[in-house]
HTML snippet that shows the backbone in 3Dmol.js (N, CA, C, O; Angstrom):
<script src="https://3Dmol.org/build/3Dmol-min.js"></script>
<div id="view" style="width:600px;height:400px;position:relative"></div>
<script>
const pdb = `
ATOM      1  N   MET A   1      70.505 273.016-130.079  1.00  0.00           N
ATOM      2  CA  MET A   1      70.725 271.767-130.762  1.00  0.00           C
ATOM      3  C   MET A   1      70.408 271.896-132.265  1.00  0.00           C
ATOM      4  O   MET A   1      71.091 271.316-133.108  1.00  0.00           O
ATOM      5  N   VAL A   2      69.383 272.650-132.567  1.00  0.00           N
ATOM      6  CA  VAL A   2      69.014 272.859-133.970  1.00  0.00           C
ATOM      7  C   VAL A   2      70.100 273.665-134.674  1.00  0.00           C
ATOM      8  O   VAL A   2      70.450 273.361-135.814  1.00  0.00           O
ATOM      9  N   LEU A   3      70.631 274.676-134.019  1.00  0.00           N
ATOM     10  CA  LEU A   3      71.688 275.495-134.606  1.00  0.00           C
ATOM     11  C   LEU A   3      72.954 274.676-134.822  1.00  0.00           C
ATOM     12  O   LEU A   3      73.616 274.831-135.849  1.00  0.00           O
ATOM     13  N   ALA A   4      73.300 273.816-133.884  1.00  0.00           N
ATOM     14  CA  ALA A   4      74.481 272.963-134.037  1.00  0.00           C
ATOM     15  C   ALA A   4      74.306 271.993-135.197  1.00  0.00           C
ATOM     16  O   ALA A   4      75.248 271.751-135.952  1.00  0.00           O
ATOM     17  N   ASN A   5      73.105 271.435-135.343  1.00  0.00           N
ATOM     18  CA  ASN A   5      72.839 270.523-136.451  1.00  0.00           C
ATOM     19  C   ASN A   5      72.902 271.257-137.787  1.00  0.00           C
ATOM     20  O   ASN A   5      73.423 270.720-138.765  1.00  0.00           O
ATOM     21  N   PHE A   6      72.375 272.482-137.837  1.00  0.00           N
ATOM     22  CA  PHE A   6      72.429 273.287-139.048  1.00  0.00           C
ATOM     23  C   PHE A   6      73.874 273.616-139.424  1.00  0.00           C
ATOM     24  O   PHE A   6      74.253 273.498-140.589  1.00  0.00           O
ATOM     25  N   LEU A   7      74.669 274.022-138.456  1.00  0.00           N
ATOM     26  CA  LEU A   7      76.066 274.371-138.734  1.00  0.00           C
ATOM     27  C   LEU A   7      76.876 273.150-139.156  1.00  0.00           C
ATOM     28  O   LEU A   7      77.757 273.264-140.009  1.00  0.00           O
ATOM     29  N   LYS A   8      76.595 271.984-138.575  1.00  0.00           N
ATOM     30  CA  LYS A   8      77.277 270.751-138.975  1.00  0.00           C
ATOM     31  C   LYS A   8      76.913 270.411-140.413  1.00  0.00           C
ATOM     32  O   LYS A   8      77.781 270.049-141.207  1.00  0.00           O
ATOM     33  N   ASN A   9      75.648 270.526-140.745  1.00  0.00           N
ATOM     34  CA  ASN A   9      75.185 270.231-142.094  1.00  0.00           C
ATOM     35  C   ASN A   9      75.786 271.205-143.111  1.00  0.00           C
ATOM     36  O   ASN A   9      76.253 270.796-144.174  1.00  0.00           O
ATOM     37  N   LEU A  10      75.769 272.474-142.776  1.00  0.00           N
ATOM     38  CA  LEU A  10      76.308 273.494-143.677  1.00  0.00           C
ATOM     39  C   LEU A  10      77.818 273.344-143.843  1.00  0.00           C
ATOM     40  O   LEU A  10      78.324 273.378-144.964  1.00  0.00           O
ATOM     41  N   GLY A  11      78.529 273.182-142.750  1.00  0.00           N
ATOM     42  CA  GLY A  11      79.983 273.057-142.820  1.00  0.00           C
ATOM     43  C   GLY A  11      80.432 271.805-143.553  1.00  0.00           C
ATOM     44  O   GLY A  11      81.371 271.846-144.348  1.00  0.00           O
ATOM     45  N   GLY A  12      79.761 270.695-143.284  1.00  0.00           N
ATOM     46  CA  GLY A  12      80.116 269.464-143.982  1.00  0.00           C
ATOM     47  C   GLY A  12      79.840 269.541-145.471  1.00  0.00           C
ATOM     48  O   GLY A  12      80.645 269.078-146.279  1.00  0.00           O
ATOM     49  N   SER A  13      78.720 270.116-145.833  1.00  0.00           N
ATOM     50  CA  SER A  13      78.375 270.250-147.251  1.00  0.00           C
ATOM     51  C   SER A  13      79.340 271.190-147.970  1.00  0.00           C
ATOM     52  O   SER A  13      79.770 270.912-149.090  1.00  0.00           O
ATOM     53  N   LEU A  14      79.673 272.294-147.323  1.00  0.00           N
ATOM     54  CA  LEU A  14      80.656 273.209-147.918  1.00  0.00           C
ATOM     55  C   LEU A  14      82.013 272.538-148.058  1.00  0.00           C
ATOM     56  O   LEU A  14      82.715 272.735-149.050  1.00  0.00           O
ATOM     57  N   GLY A  15      82.375 271.747-147.062  1.00  0.00           N
ATOM     58  CA  GLY A  15      83.656 271.044-147.100  1.00  0.00           C
ATOM     59  C   GLY A  15      83.747 270.055-148.249  1.00  0.00           C
ATOM     60  O   GLY A  15      84.766 269.989-148.936  1.00  0.00           O
ATOM     61  N   PHE A  16      82.680 269.281-148.461  1.00  0.00           N
ATOM     62  CA  PHE A  16      82.687 268.341-149.577  1.00  0.00           C
ATOM     63  C   PHE A  16      82.749 269.057-150.912  1.00  0.00           C
ATOM     64  O   PHE A  16      83.499 268.645-151.798  1.00  0.00           O
ATOM     65  N   GLY A  17      81.980 270.116-151.074  1.00  0.00           N
ATOM     66  CA  GLY A  17      82.006 270.865-152.324  1.00  0.00           C
ATOM     67  C   GLY A  17      83.365 271.493-152.588  1.00  0.00           C
ATOM     68  O   GLY A  17      83.872 271.454-153.709  1.00  0.00           O
ATOM     69  N   LEU A  18      83.942 272.065-151.561  1.00  0.00           N
ATOM     70  CA  LEU A  18      85.265 272.679-151.680  1.00  0.00           C
ATOM     71  C   LEU A  18      86.330 271.639-151.974  1.00  0.00           C
ATOM     72  O   LEU A  18      87.182 271.840-152.840  1.00  0.00           O
ATOM     73  N   GLY A  19      86.282 270.533-151.257  1.00  0.00           N
ATOM     74  CA  GLY A  19      87.298 269.492-151.430  1.00  0.00           C
ATOM     75  C   GLY A  19      87.286 268.875-152.810  1.00  0.00           C
ATOM     76  O   GLY A  19      88.338 268.725-153.432  1.00  0.00           O
ATOM     77  N   TYR A  20      86.121 268.519-153.294  1.00  0.00           N
ATOM     78  CA  TYR A  20      86.050 267.892-154.615  1.00  0.00           C
ATOM     79  C   TYR A  20      86.371 268.875-155.736  1.00  0.00           C
ATOM     80  O   TYR A  20      86.944 268.475-156.749  1.00  0.00           O
ATOM     81  N   SER A  21      86.024 270.128-155.586  1.00  0.00           N
ATOM     82  CA  SER A  21      86.361 271.093-156.641  1.00  0.00           C
ATOM     83  C   SER A  21      87.861 271.358-156.670  1.00  0.00           C
ATOM     84  O   SER A  21      88.440 271.492-157.748  1.00  0.00           O
ATOM     85  N   ILE A  22      88.491 271.434-155.524  1.00  0.00           N
ATOM     86  CA  ILE A  22      89.948 271.617-155.494  1.00  0.00           C
ATOM     87  C   ILE A  22      90.648 270.404-156.082  1.00  0.00           C
ATOM     88  O   ILE A  22      91.617 270.546-156.826  1.00  0.00           O
ATOM     89  N   LEU A  23      90.170 269.222-155.757  1.00  0.00           N
ATOM     90  CA  LEU A  23      90.761 268.003-156.301  1.00  0.00           C
ATOM     91  C   LEU A  23      90.622 267.952-157.823  1.00  0.00           C
ATOM     92  O   LEU A  23      91.564 267.562-158.513  1.00  0.00           O
ATOM     93  N   ALA A  24      89.481 268.334-158.346  1.00  0.00           N
ATOM     94  CA  ALA A  24      89.287 268.358-159.804  1.00  0.00           C
ATOM     95  C   ALA A  24      90.211 269.375-160.460  1.00  0.00           C
ATOM     96  O   ALA A  24      90.787 269.104-161.513  1.00  0.00           O
ATOM     97  N   CYS A  25      90.353 270.536-159.843  1.00  0.00           N
ATOM     98  CA  CYS A  25      91.242 271.571-160.400  1.00  0.00           C
ATOM     99  C   CYS A  25      92.688 271.112-160.416  1.00  0.00           C
ATOM    100  O   CYS A  25      93.400 271.333-161.395  1.00  0.00           O
ATOM    101  N   VAL A  26      93.125 270.478-159.344  1.00  0.00           N
ATOM    102  CA  VAL A  26      94.513 270.009-159.262  1.00  0.00           C
ATOM    103  C   VAL A  26      94.760 268.910-160.284  1.00  0.00           C
ATOM    104  O   VAL A  26      95.801 268.897-160.941  1.00  0.00           O
ATOM    105  N   ILE A  27      93.815 267.991-160.424  1.00  0.00           N
ATOM    106  CA  ILE A  27      93.992 266.904-161.390  1.00  0.00           C
ATOM    107  C   ILE A  27      94.072 267.439-162.807  1.00  0.00           C
ATOM    108  O   ILE A  27      94.949 267.025-163.565  1.00  0.00           O
ATOM    109  N   LEU A  28      93.191 268.338-163.184  1.00  0.00           N
ATOM    110  CA  LEU A  28      93.225 268.846-164.555  1.00  0.00           C
ATOM    111  C   LEU A  28      94.349 269.847-164.796  1.00  0.00           C
ATOM    112  O   LEU A  28      94.719 270.091-165.945  1.00  0.00           O
ATOM    113  N   LYS A  29      94.892 270.424-163.742  1.00  0.00           N
ATOM    114  CA  LYS A  29      96.004 271.349-163.935  1.00  0.00           C
ATOM    115  C   LYS A  29      97.332 270.615-164.070  1.00  0.00           C
ATOM    116  O   LYS A  29      98.126 270.927-164.957  1.00  0.00           O
ATOM    117  N   TYR A  30      97.576 269.653-163.205  1.00  0.00           N
ATOM    118  CA  TYR A  30      98.880 269.006-163.179  1.00  0.00           C
ATOM    119  C   TYR A  30      98.947 267.717-163.978  1.00  0.00           C
ATOM    120  O   TYR A  30     100.046 267.227-164.240  1.00  0.00           O
ATOM    121  N   CYS A  31      97.844 267.161-164.365  1.00  0.00           N
ATOM    122  CA  CYS A  31      97.830 265.969-165.225  1.00  0.00           C
ATOM    123  C   CYS A  31      97.535 266.424-166.643  1.00  0.00           C
ATOM    124  O   CYS A  31      96.446 266.186-167.167  1.00  0.00           O
ATOM    125  N   ARG A  32      98.484 267.065-167.249  1.00  0.00           N
ATOM    126  CA  ARG A  32      98.270 267.670-168.559  1.00  0.00           C
ATOM    127  C   ARG A  32      98.038 266.630-169.651  1.00  0.00           C
ATOM    128  O   ARG A  32      97.512 266.964-170.713  1.00  0.00           O
ATOM    129  N   PHE A  33      98.423 265.368-169.408  1.00  0.00           N
ATOM    130  CA  PHE A  33      98.192 264.339-170.415  1.00  0.00           C
ATOM    131  C   PHE A  33      96.706 264.118-170.653  1.00  0.00           C
ATOM    132  O   PHE A  33      96.315 263.577-171.688  1.00  0.00           O
ATOM    133  N   ILE A  34      95.879 264.532-169.705  1.00  0.00           N
ATOM    134  CA  ILE A  34      94.433 264.354-169.865  1.00  0.00           C
ATOM    135  C   ILE A  34      93.891 265.309-170.920  1.00  0.00           C
ATOM    136  O   ILE A  34      93.063 264.917-171.742  1.00  0.00           O
ATOM    137  N   SER A  35      94.344 266.545-170.908  1.00  0.00           N
ATOM    138  CA  SER A  35      93.719 267.525-171.793  1.00  0.00           C
ATOM    139  C   SER A  35      94.563 267.900-173.013  1.00  0.00           C
ATOM    140  O   SER A  35      94.005 268.154-174.080  1.00  0.00           O
ATOM    141  N   LEU A  36      95.875 267.941-172.887  1.00  0.00           N
ATOM    142  CA  LEU A  36      96.662 268.465-173.997  1.00  0.00           C
ATOM    143  C   LEU A  36      97.067 267.422-175.026  1.00  0.00           C
ATOM    144  O   LEU A  36      96.991 267.683-176.226  1.00  0.00           O
ATOM    145  N   SER A  37      97.495 266.246-174.581  1.00  0.00           N
ATOM    146  CA  SER A  37      98.017 265.298-175.556  1.00  0.00           C
ATOM    147  C   SER A  37      96.903 264.606-176.338  1.00  0.00           C
ATOM    148  O   SER A  37      97.079 264.301-177.518  1.00  0.00           O
ATOM    149  N   HIS A  38      95.787 264.360-175.713  1.00  0.00           N
ATOM    150  CA  HIS A  38      94.714 263.647-176.388  1.00  0.00           C
ATOM    151  C   HIS A  38      93.665 264.589-176.964  1.00  0.00           C
ATOM    152  O   HIS A  38      92.931 264.205-177.874  1.00  0.00           O
ATOM    153  N   HIS A  39      93.583 265.785-176.465  1.00  0.00           N
ATOM    154  CA  HIS A  39      92.552 266.745-176.852  1.00  0.00           C
ATOM    155  C   HIS A  39      91.166 266.105-176.714  1.00  0.00           C
ATOM    156  O   HIS A  39      90.316 266.228-177.596  1.00  0.00           O
ATOM    157  N   SER A  40      90.967 265.438-175.612  1.00  0.00           N
ATOM    158  CA  SER A  40      89.730 264.711-175.395  1.00  0.00           C
ATOM    159  C   SER A  40      88.775 265.538-174.547  1.00  0.00           C
ATOM    160  O   SER A  40      88.882 265.569-173.321  1.00  0.00           O
ATOM    161  N   ALA A  41      87.848 266.201-175.208  1.00  0.00           N
ATOM    162  CA  ALA A  41      86.836 266.968-174.489  1.00  0.00           C
ATOM    163  C   ALA A  41      85.890 266.040-173.748  1.00  0.00           C
ATOM    164  O   ALA A  41      85.305 266.424-172.735  1.00  0.00           O
ATOM    165  N   VAL A  42      85.739 264.827-174.246  1.00  0.00           N
ATOM    166  CA  VAL A  42      84.867 263.860-173.586  1.00  0.00           C
ATOM    167  C   VAL A  42      85.438 263.473-172.230  1.00  0.00           C
ATOM    168  O   VAL A  42      84.696 263.389-171.251  1.00  0.00           O
ATOM    169  N   LEU A  43      86.736 263.237-172.158  1.00  0.00           N
ATOM    170  CA  LEU A  43      87.375 262.884-170.889  1.00  0.00           C
ATOM    171  C   LEU A  43      87.324 264.048-169.910  1.00  0.00           C
ATOM    172  O   LEU A  43      87.054 263.846-168.726  1.00  0.00           O
ATOM    173  N   GLU A  44      87.578 265.248-170.380  1.00  0.00           N
ATOM    174  CA  GLU A  44      87.495 266.415-169.497  1.00  0.00           C
ATOM    175  C   GLU A  44      86.081 266.618-168.974  1.00  0.00           C
ATOM    176  O   GLU A  44      85.890 266.923-167.797  1.00  0.00           O
ATOM    177  N   THR A  45      85.101 266.452-169.833  1.00  0.00           N
ATOM    178  CA  THR A  45      83.710 266.593-169.416  1.00  0.00           C
ATOM    179  C   THR A  45      83.331 265.512-168.417  1.00  0.00           C
ATOM    180  O   THR A  45      82.620 265.777-167.448  1.00  0.00           O
ATOM    181  N   ALA A  46      83.801 264.305-168.649  1.00  0.00           N
ATOM    182  CA  ALA A  46      83.522 263.210-167.718  1.00  0.00           C
ATOM    183  C   ALA A  46      84.133 263.479-166.351  1.00  0.00           C
ATOM    184  O   ALA A  46      83.520 263.165-165.331  1.00  0.00           O
ATOM    185  N   ILE A  47      85.322 264.051-166.313  1.00  0.00           N
ATOM    186  CA  ILE A  47      85.968 264.374-165.033  1.00  0.00           C
ATOM    187  C   ILE A  47      85.180 265.460-164.304  1.00  0.00           C
ATOM    188  O   ILE A  47      84.984 265.372-163.091  1.00  0.00           O
ATOM    189  N   VAL A  48      84.731 266.471-165.023  1.00  0.00           N
ATOM    190  CA  VAL A  48      83.954 267.546-164.399  1.00  0.00           C
ATOM    191  C   VAL A  48      82.656 267.002-163.809  1.00  0.00           C
ATOM    192  O   VAL A  48      82.318 267.308-162.665  1.00  0.00           O
ATOM    193  N   PHE A  49      81.933 266.201-164.578  1.00  0.00           N
ATOM    194  CA  PHE A  49      80.685 265.629-164.073  1.00  0.00           C
ATOM    195  C   PHE A  49      80.925 264.638-162.940  1.00  0.00           C
ATOM    196  O   PHE A  49      80.136 264.572-161.998  1.00  0.00           O
ATOM    197  N   PHE A  50      82.009 263.868-163.024  1.00  0.00           N
ATOM    198  CA  PHE A  50      82.316 262.885-161.993  1.00  0.00           C
ATOM    199  C   PHE A  50      82.550 263.560-160.647  1.00  0.00           C
ATOM    200  O   PHE A  50      82.009 263.116-159.635  1.00  0.00           O
ATOM    201  N   PHE A  51      83.336 264.614-160.620  1.00  0.00           N
ATOM    202  CA  PHE A  51      83.622 265.262-159.345  1.00  0.00           C
ATOM    203  C   PHE A  51      82.405 265.995-158.792  1.00  0.00           C
ATOM    204  O   PHE A  51      82.218 266.042-157.576  1.00  0.00           O
ATOM    205  N   GLY A  52      81.585 266.558-159.648  1.00  0.00           N
ATOM    206  CA  GLY A  52      80.341 267.158-159.173  1.00  0.00           C
ATOM    207  C   GLY A  52      79.408 266.116-158.584  1.00  0.00           C
ATOM    208  O   GLY A  52      78.795 266.335-157.539  1.00  0.00           O
ATOM    209  N   TYR A  53      79.306 264.981-159.263  1.00  0.00           N
ATOM    210  CA  TYR A  53      78.441 263.907-158.774  1.00  0.00           C
ATOM    211  C   TYR A  53      78.991 263.297-157.484  1.00  0.00           C
ATOM    212  O   TYR A  53      78.223 262.958-156.583  1.00  0.00           O
ATOM    213  N   MET A  54      80.303 263.156-157.390  1.00  0.00           N
ATOM    214  CA  MET A  54      80.898 262.596-156.171  1.00  0.00           C
ATOM    215  C   MET A  54      80.701 263.522-154.979  1.00  0.00           C
ATOM    216  O   MET A  54      80.535 263.047-153.855  1.00  0.00           O
ATOM    217  N   ALA A  55      80.715 264.820-155.199  1.00  0.00           N
ATOM    218  CA  ALA A  55      80.430 265.758-154.105  1.00  0.00           C
ATOM    219  C   ALA A  55      79.008 265.561-153.611  1.00  0.00           C
ATOM    220  O   ALA A  55      78.756 265.569-152.406  1.00  0.00           O
ATOM    221  N   TYR A  56      78.087 265.386-154.532  1.00  0.00           N
ATOM    222  CA  TYR A  56      76.687 265.166-154.161  1.00  0.00           C
ATOM    223  C   TYR A  56      76.507 263.844-153.418  1.00  0.00           C
ATOM    224  O   TYR A  56      75.883 263.807-152.358  1.00  0.00           O
ATOM    225  N   VAL A  57      77.047 262.772-153.965  1.00  0.00           N
ATOM    226  CA  VAL A  57      76.865 261.448-153.375  1.00  0.00           C
ATOM    227  C   VAL A  57      77.532 261.354-152.006  1.00  0.00           C
ATOM    228  O   VAL A  57      76.957 260.791-151.075  1.00  0.00           O
ATOM    229  N   SER A  58      78.729 261.896-151.880  1.00  0.00           N
ATOM    230  CA  SER A  58      79.432 261.841-150.594  1.00  0.00           C
ATOM    231  C   SER A  58      78.665 262.571-149.501  1.00  0.00           C
ATOM    232  O   SER A  58      78.582 262.095-148.369  1.00  0.00           O
ATOM    233  N   ALA A  59      78.112 263.716-149.838  1.00  0.00           N
ATOM    234  CA  ALA A  59      77.335 264.457-148.847  1.00  0.00           C
ATOM    235  C   ALA A  59      76.051 263.720-148.496  1.00  0.00           C
ATOM    236  O   ALA A  59      75.656 263.688-147.331  1.00  0.00           O
ATOM    237  N   GLU A  60      75.401 263.133-149.480  1.00  0.00           N
ATOM    238  CA  GLU A  60      74.159 262.412-149.217  1.00  0.00           C
ATOM    239  C   GLU A  60      74.391 261.153-148.387  1.00  0.00           C
ATOM    240  O   GLU A  60      73.555 260.804-147.554  1.00  0.00           O
ATOM    241  N   ILE A  61      75.497 260.478-148.598  1.00  0.00           N
ATOM    242  CA  ILE A  61      75.802 259.267-147.822  1.00  0.00           C
ATOM    243  C   ILE A  61      75.939 259.603-146.346  1.00  0.00           C
ATOM    244  O   ILE A  61      75.501 258.837-145.487  1.00  0.00           O
ATOM    245  N   LEU A  62      76.542 260.737-146.053  1.00  0.00           N
ATOM    246  CA  LEU A  62      76.722 261.157-144.657  1.00  0.00           C
ATOM    247  C   LEU A  62      75.544 261.978-144.139  1.00  0.00           C
ATOM    248  O   LEU A  62      75.638 262.600-143.081  1.00  0.00           O
ATOM    249  N   GLU A  63      74.448 261.982-144.873  1.00  0.00           N
ATOM    250  CA  GLU A  63      73.214 262.682-144.514  1.00  0.00           C
ATOM    251  C   GLU A  63      73.416 264.184-144.329  1.00  0.00           C
ATOM    252  O   GLU A  63      72.857 264.805-143.424  1.00  0.00           O
ATOM    253  N   LEU A  64      74.238 264.747-145.222  1.00  0.00           N
ATOM    254  CA  LEU A  64      74.411 266.189-145.293  1.00  0.00           C
ATOM    255  C   LEU A  64      73.632 266.680-146.509  1.00  0.00           C
ATOM    256  O   LEU A  64      72.953 265.891-147.166  1.00  0.00           O
ATOM    257  N   SER A  65      73.719 267.939-146.808  1.00  0.00           N
ATOM    258  CA  SER A  65      72.994 268.498-147.937  1.00  0.00           C
ATOM    259  C   SER A  65      73.793 268.316-149.226  1.00  0.00           C
ATOM    260  O   SER A  65      74.811 268.973-149.438  1.00  0.00           O
ATOM    261  N   GLY A  66      73.317 267.418-150.077  1.00  0.00           N
ATOM    262  CA  GLY A  66      73.970 267.199-151.358  1.00  0.00           C
ATOM    263  C   GLY A  66      73.801 268.369-152.301  1.00  0.00           C
ATOM    264  O   GLY A  66      74.664 268.619-153.143  1.00  0.00           O
ATOM    265  N   VAL A  67      72.689 269.096-152.171  1.00  0.00           N
ATOM    266  CA  VAL A  67      72.429 270.232-153.048  1.00  0.00           C
ATOM    267  C   VAL A  67      73.428 271.354-152.769  1.00  0.00           C
ATOM    268  O   VAL A  67      73.972 271.943-153.704  1.00  0.00           O
ATOM    269  N   ILE A  68      73.670 271.650-151.516  1.00  0.00           N
ATOM    270  CA  ILE A  68      74.651 272.681-151.171  1.00  0.00           C
ATOM    271  C   ILE A  68      76.039 272.249-151.618  1.00  0.00           C
ATOM    272  O   ILE A  68      76.815 273.057-152.126  1.00  0.00           O
ATOM    273  N   SER A  69      76.344 270.981-151.429  1.00  0.00           N
ATOM    274  CA  SER A  69      77.648 270.459-151.810  1.00  0.00           C
ATOM    275  C   SER A  69      77.889 270.590-153.313  1.00  0.00           C
ATOM    276  O   SER A  69      78.945 271.066-153.729  1.00  0.00           O
ATOM    277  N   VAL A  70      76.926 270.174-154.125  1.00  0.00           N
ATOM    278  CA  VAL A  70      77.114 270.256-155.569  1.00  0.00           C
ATOM    279  C   VAL A  70      77.052 271.707-156.044  1.00  0.00           C
ATOM    280  O   VAL A  70      77.685 272.046-157.044  1.00  0.00           O
ATOM    281  N   LEU A  71      76.317 272.559-155.365  1.00  0.00           N
ATOM    282  CA  LEU A  71      76.277 273.979-155.713  1.00  0.00           C
ATOM    283  C   LEU A  71      77.644 274.634-155.492  1.00  0.00           C
ATOM    284  O   LEU A  71      78.145 275.348-156.361  1.00  0.00           O
ATOM    285  N   VAL A  72      78.231 274.390-154.340  1.00  0.00           N
ATOM    286  CA  VAL A  72      79.558 274.949-154.041  1.00  0.00           C
ATOM    287  C   VAL A  72      80.600 274.383-154.995  1.00  0.00           C
ATOM    288  O   VAL A  72      81.454 275.116-155.494  1.00  0.00           O
ATOM    289  N   CYS A  73      80.530 273.083-155.247  1.00  0.00           N
ATOM    290  CA  CYS A  73      81.478 272.446-156.159  1.00  0.00           C
ATOM    291  C   CYS A  73      81.346 273.032-157.568  1.00  0.00           C
ATOM    292  O   CYS A  73      82.354 273.302-158.221  1.00  0.00           O
ATOM    293  N   GLY A  74      80.132 273.227-158.030  1.00  0.00           N
ATOM    294  CA  GLY A  74      79.924 273.790-159.359  1.00  0.00           C
ATOM    295  C   GLY A  74      80.391 275.223-159.486  1.00  0.00           C
ATOM    296  O   GLY A  74      80.977 275.601-160.501  1.00  0.00           O
ATOM    297  N   ILE A  75      80.138 276.023-158.465  1.00  0.00           N
ATOM    298  CA  ILE A  75      80.572 277.422-158.506  1.00  0.00           C
ATOM    299  C   ILE A  75      82.091 277.514-158.534  1.00  0.00           C
ATOM    300  O   ILE A  75      82.658 278.272-159.320  1.00  0.00           O
ATOM    301  N   LEU A  76      82.748 276.742-157.676  1.00  0.00           N
ATOM    302  CA  LEU A  76      84.207 276.793-157.631  1.00  0.00           C
ATOM    303  C   LEU A  76      84.839 276.207-158.887  1.00  0.00           C
ATOM    304  O   LEU A  76      85.849 276.721-159.367  1.00  0.00           O
ATOM    305  N   MET A  77      84.258 275.136-159.423  1.00  0.00           N
ATOM    306  CA  MET A  77      84.804 274.576-160.667  1.00  0.00           C
ATOM    307  C   MET A  77      84.590 275.536-161.829  1.00  0.00           C
ATOM    308  O   MET A  77      85.452 275.644-162.701  1.00  0.00           O
ATOM    309  N   ALA A  78      83.462 276.233-161.858  1.00  0.00           N
ATOM    310  CA  ALA A  78      83.228 277.191-162.932  1.00  0.00           C
ATOM    311  C   ALA A  78      84.226 278.343-162.867  1.00  0.00           C
ATOM    312  O   ALA A  78      84.624 278.889-163.896  1.00  0.00           O
ATOM    313  N   HIS A  79      84.624 278.706-161.657  1.00  0.00           N
ATOM    314  CA  HIS A  79      85.534 279.839-161.510  1.00  0.00           C
ATOM    315  C   HIS A  79      86.992 279.443-161.740  1.00  0.00           C
ATOM    316  O   HIS A  79      87.731 280.186-162.387  1.00  0.00           O
ATOM    317  N   TYR A  80      87.416 278.299-161.229  1.00  0.00           N
ATOM    318  CA  TYR A  80      88.834 277.930-161.279  1.00  0.00           C
ATOM    319  C   TYR A  80      89.164 276.856-162.304  1.00  0.00           C
ATOM    320  O   TYR A  80      90.246 276.894-162.889  1.00  0.00           O
ATOM    321  N   LEU A  81      88.288 275.918-162.537  1.00  0.00           N
ATOM    322  CA  LEU A  81      88.589 274.795-163.429  1.00  0.00           C
ATOM    323  C   LEU A  81      88.510 275.195-164.890  1.00  0.00           C
ATOM    324  O   LEU A  81      89.164 274.584-165.735  1.00  0.00           O
ATOM    325  N   PHE A  82      87.735 276.192-165.193  1.00  0.00           N
ATOM    326  CA  PHE A  82      87.513 276.608-166.577  1.00  0.00           C
ATOM    327  C   PHE A  82      88.818 276.928-167.292  1.00  0.00           C
ATOM    328  O   PHE A  82      88.945 276.658-168.486  1.00  0.00           O
ATOM    329  N   TYR A  83      89.781 277.491-166.594  1.00  0.00           N
ATOM    330  CA  TYR A  83      91.043 277.901-167.216  1.00  0.00           C
ATOM    331  C   TYR A  83      91.988 276.730-167.440  1.00  0.00           C
ATOM    332  O   TYR A  83      92.979 276.872-168.156  1.00  0.00           O
ATOM    333  N   ASN A  84      91.704 275.579-166.844  1.00  0.00           N
ATOM    334  CA  ASN A  84      92.550 274.404-167.023  1.00  0.00           C
ATOM    335  C   ASN A  84      92.033 273.457-168.081  1.00  0.00           C
ATOM    336  O   ASN A  84      92.617 272.392-168.282  1.00  0.00           O
ATOM    337  N   LEU A  85      90.971 273.803-168.755  1.00  0.00           N
ATOM    338  CA  LEU A  85      90.398 272.961-169.793  1.00  0.00           C
ATOM    339  C   LEU A  85      90.918 273.383-171.168  1.00  0.00           C
ATOM    340  O   LEU A  85      91.322 274.528-171.371  1.00  0.00           O
ATOM    341  N   SER A  86      90.900 272.429-172.111  1.00  0.00           N
ATOM    342  CA  SER A  86      91.238 272.780-173.485  1.00  0.00           C
ATOM    343  C   SER A  86      90.087 273.587-174.080  1.00  0.00           C
ATOM    344  O   SER A  86      89.024 273.708-173.471  1.00  0.00           O
ATOM    345  N   ASN A  87      90.306 274.135-175.270  1.00  0.00           N
ATOM    346  CA  ASN A  87      89.270 274.963-175.902  1.00  0.00           C
ATOM    347  C   ASN A  87      88.000 274.164-176.184  1.00  0.00           C
ATOM    348  O   ASN A  87      86.897 274.672-175.982  1.00  0.00           O
ATOM    349  N   THR A  88      88.139 272.928-176.647  1.00  0.00           N
ATOM    350  CA  THR A  88      86.953 272.112-176.893  1.00  0.00           C
ATOM    351  C   THR A  88      86.302 271.687-175.571  1.00  0.00           C
ATOM    352  O   THR A  88      85.083 271.533-175.498  1.00  0.00           O
ATOM    353  N   GLY A  89      87.109 271.502-174.546  1.00  0.00           N
ATOM    354  CA  GLY A  89      86.550 271.188-173.229  1.00  0.00           C
ATOM    355  C   GLY A  89      85.765 272.346-172.640  1.00  0.00           C
ATOM    356  O   GLY A  89      84.754 272.147-171.966  1.00  0.00           O
ATOM    357  N   LYS A  90      86.239 273.563-172.902  1.00  0.00           N
ATOM    358  CA  LYS A  90      85.504 274.753-172.430  1.00  0.00           C
ATOM    359  C   LYS A  90      84.152 274.866-173.111  1.00  0.00           C
ATOM    360  O   LYS A  90      83.153 275.199-172.474  1.00  0.00           O
ATOM    361  N   VAL A  91      84.125 274.589-174.397  1.00  0.00           N
ATOM    362  CA  VAL A  91      82.853 274.664-175.125  1.00  0.00           C
ATOM    363  C   VAL A  91      81.911 273.562-174.660  1.00  0.00           C
ATOM    364  O   VAL A  91      80.714 273.795-174.491  1.00  0.00           O
ATOM    365  N   THR A  92      82.440 272.375-174.454  1.00  0.00           N
ATOM    366  CA  THR A  92      81.603 271.241-174.085  1.00  0.00           C
ATOM    367  C   THR A  92      81.020 271.384-172.667  1.00  0.00           C
ATOM    368  O   THR A  92      79.835 271.129-172.455  1.00  0.00           O
ATOM    369  N   THR A  93      81.839 271.784-171.722  1.00  0.00           N
ATOM    370  CA  THR A  93      81.365 271.884-170.346  1.00  0.00           C
ATOM    371  C   THR A  93      80.704 273.221-170.050  1.00  0.00           C
ATOM    372  O   THR A  93      79.926 273.317-169.101  1.00  0.00           O
ATOM    373  N   GLY A  94      80.987 274.238-170.821  1.00  0.00           N
ATOM    374  CA  GLY A  94      80.453 275.576-170.571  1.00  0.00           C
ATOM    375  C   GLY A  94      79.078 275.697-171.063  1.00  0.00           C
ATOM    376  O   GLY A  94      78.468 276.758-170.937  1.00  0.00           O
TER     377      GLY A  94
END
`;
const viewer = $3Dmol.createViewer("view");
viewer.addModel(pdb, "pdb");
viewer.setStyle({}, {cartoon: {color: "spectrum"}});
viewer.zoomTo();
viewer.render();
</script>
């Protein structure tokens, strides 16, 4: 029972982190009006922080590990989202 609870907690937390990081990457990749036309590093930074925070809050609401969720989300966003940001957005969020 302890192992099943651990695996549920781990899998759910990984799922939230993965899901929110993929969603952030897709939004910043295909919604180019956010980063290219306005050159708004503030908006890009707000989106990055929003999705990281939402991964944490969503996991905590369902009594999963918010720390694992935000850790996975941050690692994946650092690896994949970085290339979809403008130059000022890279400096601001990096």
